[in-house]
C-alpha positions in Angstrom: -36.9 -103.3 54.4 -37.0 -103.2 50.6 -39.8 -102.2 48.3 -39.9 -103.4 44.7 -43.0 -102.0 43.0 -43.3 -100.2 39.7 -46.2 -98.8 37.7 -45.7 -97.9 34.0 -48.0 -97.0 31.1 -47.3 -96.9 27.5 -47.8 -98.8 24.2 -46.7 -102.2 23.0 -44.0 -101.9 20.4 -44.8 -105.3 18.8 -47.2 -108.1 19.2 -46.6 -110.0 22.5 -45.1 -113.5 22.4 -46.8 -116.3 24.3 -44.6 -119.3 25.1 -44.6 -122.1 27.7 -41.9 -123.4 30.1 -40.9 -127.0 30.1 -43.4 -127.6 32.9 -46.2 -126.0 30.8 -46.5 -122.6 32.6 -47.5 -119.8 30.2 -45.0 -116.9 29.8 -46.1 -113.7 28.0 -43.2 -111.4 26.8 -43.9 -107.8 25.8 -42.0 -104.7 25.1 -43.5 -101.3 25.9 -42.6 -97.8 24.9 -42.9 -95.5 27.9 -42.4 -91.8 27.2 -40.4 -89.4 29.3 -40.3 -85.6 28.9 -36.8 -84.1 28.4 -35.7 -80.6 27.5 -33.8 -80.4 24.2 -30.5 -78.6 25.1 -30.2 -77.1 21.6 -33.8 -75.9 21.1 -34.9 -75.4 24.7 -38.2 -77.2 23.8 -39.6 -80.1 25.8 -39.8 -83.4 23.8 -41.1 -86.9 24.4 -38.3 -89.4 24.6 -39.2 -93.1 24.6 -37.9 -95.6 27.1 -38.3 -99.3 26.0 -39.2 -101.7 28.8 -39.5 -105.5 28.7 -42.5 -106.8 30.5 -43.2 -110.5 31.4 -46.4 -112.0 32.8 -46.7 -115.7 34.0 -49.5 -118.2 34.4 -52.9 -118.8 33.1 -53.8 -115.1 33.1 -50.9 -114.4 30.8 -52.5 -116.8 28.3 -55.9 -115.2 28.7 -54.6 -111.6 28.5 -52.5 -112.3 25.4 -55.6 -112.7 23.3 -56.5 -109.1 23.7 -53.1 -107.5 23.1 -51.4 -106.5 19.9 -48.8 -104.0 18.7 -49.9 -100.4 19.7 -52.1 -101.5 22.6 -52.0 -98.9 25.3 -51.5 -100.5 28.8 -50.8 -99.7 32.4 -48.7 -102.3 34.1 -48.1 -102.8 37.8 -45.4 -105.2 39.0 -41.9 -105.6 40.3 -38.5 -105.2 38.8 -36.4 -108.3 38.1 -32.7 -108.2 37.0 -31.3 -111.1 35.0 -27.7 -111.9 34.0 -26.3 -114.4 31.6 -23.4 -115.1 29.3 -23.4 -115.3 25.5 -20.3 -116.1 23.5 -18.1 -115.2 26.5 -19.7 -111.8 27.0 -21.8 -111.1 30.1 -25.2 -109.7 29.4 -27.9 -108.4 31.7 -31.3 -106.7 31.6 -33.9 -105.2 33.9 -37.5 -106.1 33.3 -40.9 -105.7 34.8 -42.7 -108.8 36.0 -46.4 -107.9 35.7 -48.8 -108.5 38.6 -51.6 -106.5 37.1 -52.4 -105.1 33.6 -55.0 -102.5 32.8 -56.1 -102.1 29.2 -56.2 -98.4 28.3 -57.4 -98.9 24.7 -59.2 -101.5 22.6 -57.4 -103.8 20.2 -58.4 -101.7 17.2 -57.0 -98.6 18.8 -60.3 -97.0 19.9 -60.6 -95.4 23.3 -63.0 -97.7 25.1 -66.4 -98.9 24.1 -65.4 -102.6 23.9 -66.6 -105.5 25.8 -63.4 -106.7 27.6 -63.1 -105.5 31.2 -60.5 -102.8 31.8 -58.4 -104.7 34.3 -57.0 -108.2 34.5 -56.7 -109.8 37.9 -53.2 -110.0 39.4 -51.1 -113.0 38.4 -49.9 -115.0 41.3 -47.8 -118.2 41.8 -51.0 -119.9 43.0 -52.9 -119.7 39.7 -55.8 -122.2 39.6 -55.4 -123.8 36.1 -59.2 -124.0 35.8 -59.7 -120.3 36.6 -60.5 -118.2 33.6 -60.7 -114.5 33.2 -64.3 -113.7 32.2 -63.6 -111.9 28.9 
C-alpha cells in the first residue's frame, strides 16, 4: 500500500498563472514559499529557510480560486505529490510538484488577517467537476 498525501502552508511567491489545456480544462500554476527551521552552524541560531514548492490545481475550481489569489497570499494546501520528467535540448529535467485537492485561504487578498467575505476553504477539486458548479464566493 502507498500513501501519497501532503499538507503545506506558506505564501505565494508570485501571482498564479491560469491557463487551459487543449480540451479546455483550467490549470492553475502557483509557487509557494514554505519555511523550514534550520540551525545556522556558524552562529548557532535558528533561522527560517525557504523551500519553494510548485503547486497545480485543475478544473473549474481552479478558475474560481484564481480570482482570489495574488503574490503574497498565505495558503494551506492539501494534495498529492506528482513527479514529472522531460527532455529539453538533450538534457533530462524533472520536478516534484503538489497537485492540490484542497486550498484554504489563510489571509485576504490585501494581506489582512481575515474579515473578508470569501469563505476560508475551497472544496476539493476532482476529476468529476461539474462545469456548471460554481464556488459561492
